[in-house]
N, C-alpha and C positions, 0 to 999 in steps of 0.2 A: 219067591219072586226074583226073576233074573235081573241083574244090575249090570249096566255097561261099565267096563273098566274106567272109562273117562267120559266126561261131558265137555264139549267145546262150546264156548259162547263167543259171539262176535260183537257183542255190546257189553261194555263193562257193567252197566246197570243190571243186566240179566244175570251176569255172573255173580254180582253182589247179592242178588235175591236168593240164588241157589246156594251161595256161600253161607248166608245167615240161617237158612232153614231148608230142609230137603223138600223136593216136590212131593205133594201128598202128605199123608200123616206119618207114614213110616216106610222104610225100605225093608220090611220083613223083621223077623226076630233078631235082636242084637246078638252078635256072635262074639263072646269073650270080652275082654277089656280092650276098649278102643286104643288106649295108650300102647298096649302090647302090639296091636296091629300096625300102628304108626312106626314104632321102633323096629318091628320086623321088616317093614318096607325100607326103612333107612339102612338097616344092616345089609339087606339084599343089594341096595344101590351102592353102598360103600364097598361091598365085596367086588362088584362089577367095575368100580372106578379105582380100586386100589392100585392097579398097574399104571393108572394115569396120575398118581400122586395125591389123590384126595384121602383125607382122614376124617373119621367121624367124631364129632364132639356134640355137647349139649349146649344149646343156646336159649336160655330162659325157658327150658322145658321142651323146646322144639329141636328135633335132630338137625344138625348142621354139618355138612361136608365141606371141608376147607382145603385149599391148596395155596401155598405161598411160593412164588417164583420171582426172585429178584425183588422188584418194587411192586409186584402185583399181589393182591389178596383176592382169591376167587372163592366164592361161597355158593353152595346149593343148600337151600333150607326147605325142609318139609314142614309146612305150616298147617296144623290140624284145623279143620273148620270149627267154629265156636260151639256148634251143637253136636259134637261128635258122640256124646253119650245118648242122644236121642235117636240117632240114625241106626238103621239095621246094620250098616257097615260104615265105619268112619271114613271121612273124606279129607283129602289134603290138597293144598296147592303147592306146586314146586316153584319156588322163587329163586331168582338168581341175583347175586350182589357182586359187584366188582369195585375194588378200590385200588388206587395207585398212590403209593406213598410220596411220589414226586410232585403230585398236584398241590400238596400243602405249600411248597416253596413258591408256587405261582399265586395261589389264592391268598396267602397271607399279605400280599401287597394291597389287597382291597377288601379283605374280609374284616368284619368288626365283631368281636375282638380278633386280632390276627392269630392269637394262640388257639382259637377254636376253628380255624379254617379246616374244612372237611377234606377227606381223601377220596370220597365216593365218586366213581365214574358213572355208574349206571346201576339200576336195579329194576326188576320187573318179573312178570310171570313168564315161565318157560314158553307158554303158547305164543307170546309176543314175537318170538323168533321164527315162527312158522309162517308159511304163505298159504292163505292170508293170515295175518296175525290175529290172535284171539286170546282167550283166557280159559284155562283148563282146570276142571275139578276132577281129581282122581279118586275113585271109589275103591277103597281097599277091601275088595272081596277076597275070600280064601283062595281064589283061583290063581295059579302060578302065572298065567298069561298077563294078569294085571300088572304084576311087578316087572315082567319081561318087557311089556310095552313101555312102562315108565323108563326103564333103562335104555330102550331103543330111542326114545325121544331125547333123552339127555345126551346120548352119544351122537345123535344125528344133528341136534340143534345147539345144545349148550357148549359142548366141547369145542366145536369149530369157532363159535362166537368168542370163547375165552382165548383160543389160540390166535385169533386175529391180533390181539394185543401183545403177543410174544414176538411177532416178526415186524420190525420197523418198516420194511419196504411194503409189506402187505397192509400194515396199519395206515401208512401215509396215503396209499392209493384208496383204501376203503373210506377213510375220512374225507378225502377230497371228492369222492364220488357219492358221499352221503349214503354209504351202504353199510353202516354199522347200526343195527337196530338198538333202540333204547338210549342211544347217545345223542344228546341235543346238539344244536349248532354251537352254542356257547361252550359246552363241554368239549366239543371237537376242537375249538380254538384253543382252549386251555391245554388239551393234549398235544396240539401242535407246538405250543410254547414249551411244554415239559419235555417232549421227546426230540424236537427238532430246532428249537430256538426261535428268536424274535424275527429273523428274516423270513424264515419259512412260514411262520405264523402270519406275518403281514401279507405275504403273497397269498396265503390261503384265504384270509379275510377279503382281500381285494377280488379274488376269483369268485367268491360267493356273493359278494355285494354288487358286483358290476352288472349282472343281469336283473337284479332286484332293485329297480330304481327307487321305489317307495321306501324299502327297508334301508337302502344305502343312505338316503337323505335323512331318515330318522336317526340313524346311527351317527352320521356326521354332526347333526344339530346337537345331539346329546353329548358327543365328545366335546364340542365347543363349550357347552354349558358346564360340564364337569371340570374342564381345565380352567375356565374363568372363575368358577367357584372354589377351585382347589380342594374339592371334597368328592373323591371318587365314589363314596358310599358303597353299599353292598349290593347284592343281587336282589332282584324282585321277580315278578311274574312276566315282565315284558322283555322279549328277546332283544329288541333294539337297545334298551337300557343296559342289559347285561353285556352285550357285545361292546357297547361304548365304554363301559367301566373297564373292561379288559384292555381295549384299544387305548384308552387314555393313560392307564397305568404303565403300559409298555410301549407307548408311542408308536402304535402300529398304523396310525393314519396321520402322518406328519402334515398333510395338506388339508386336514379337516378345518 
């Protein structure tokens, strides 16, 4: 049975269904050890990215390609699907993770406990960087074009995304234009503080809140409440609260 090198899903729920179990009962007779296929793919990708400074490691059983540049830690993880041994061919997701060691110095002001402030900038599926964004399941068939296509996607999407964070001028413009996939508004504000300081961060926040009347008022009200209570607290699921926590700690909205 012919298997496509990749399947693209534009709804996360559909990806999750395919991730947990293959469509249909089987994708043909299982070929070899699925772990071997996953590591063969990782070695192929590592060879292609060697010139870009990535090195292959083992991360809890999953292949991890890592590059460290100044304060950035860039990772590409091949995560095997949970039912790899039931599939005719194993499948993996290509996940990206980016950390910035400088973020800890910002986040420890409001993280509880401060010693556990994370350094994570963003993480997500490689397909989230495509247009339109999606989730991709890579079927590791014996065909060479499967691995070649994975390399092409990483070089076309992941490497430019990582490189954005290497160039301050590019990063500032991209953050200001909200053109950095996988990076939330609050993380963008934290990066502005980390890379460019409080003045630039305050200007960034003002520019993004000015046209958003409802969000602006919600952030202002939350800043007032936090300052009055003198308890900045940590992050939650609410963007207005998270922005207010940062703004209150660094006095980014003096007129709030």
